[in-house]
C-alpha positions, -999 to 999 in steps of 0.1 A, spaced: -404 -185 758 -402 -162 727 -431 -140 718 -437 -125 684 -434 -88 685 -457 -65 665 -439 -49 636 -468 -34 616 -497 -12 625 -530 -3 607 -547 29 619 -583 37 608 -611 62 615 -641 52 634 -670 74 625 -701 75 648 -733 86 631 -745 104 662 -711 121 669 -715 147 642 -695 156 611 -662 167 628 -658 141 655 -638 111 644 -620 86 667 -590 66 655 -581 31 664 -549 12 657 -543 -26 655 -508 -41 654 -496 -72 635 -465 -94 634 -464 -96 596 -470 -73 567 -494 -99 552 -516 -98 582 -517 -60 582 -526 -59 545 -554 -84 549 -569 -64 578 -565 -31 558 -584 -47 528 -614 -55 551 -614 -19 564 -614 -4 529 -649 -18 524 -660 5 553 -638 36 551 -610 52 530 -594 67 560 -569 39 566 -531 42 570 -504 17 579 -467 14 586 -439 -2 606 -437 4 643 -405 23 656 -377 12 660 -382 -14 632 -362 -6 601 -366 0 573 -393 25 583 -424 23 561 -454 46 562 -484 39 539 -506 70 537 -544 68 530 -538 79 494 -516 48 488 -533 23 510 -555 7 483 -525 -1 461 -505 -14 491 -533 -36 504 -539 -51 470 -502 -61 465 -493 -98 471 
């Protein structure tokens, strides 16, 4: 039985109102396709701008999408 391996990740900040200004936890979700990762990133951008994405090692070509570029990447088709 073949299982689909995750190739993409989306990492995002989880801010807790009672945790104070400097305490931020991060969570990461993995996806088998870039399209799934983009769709998830679009939903997160409604809540926070602190979202990044990329390919999981050792997948090549290596891609890293920084928070500054995530809006443009998530909006691509």
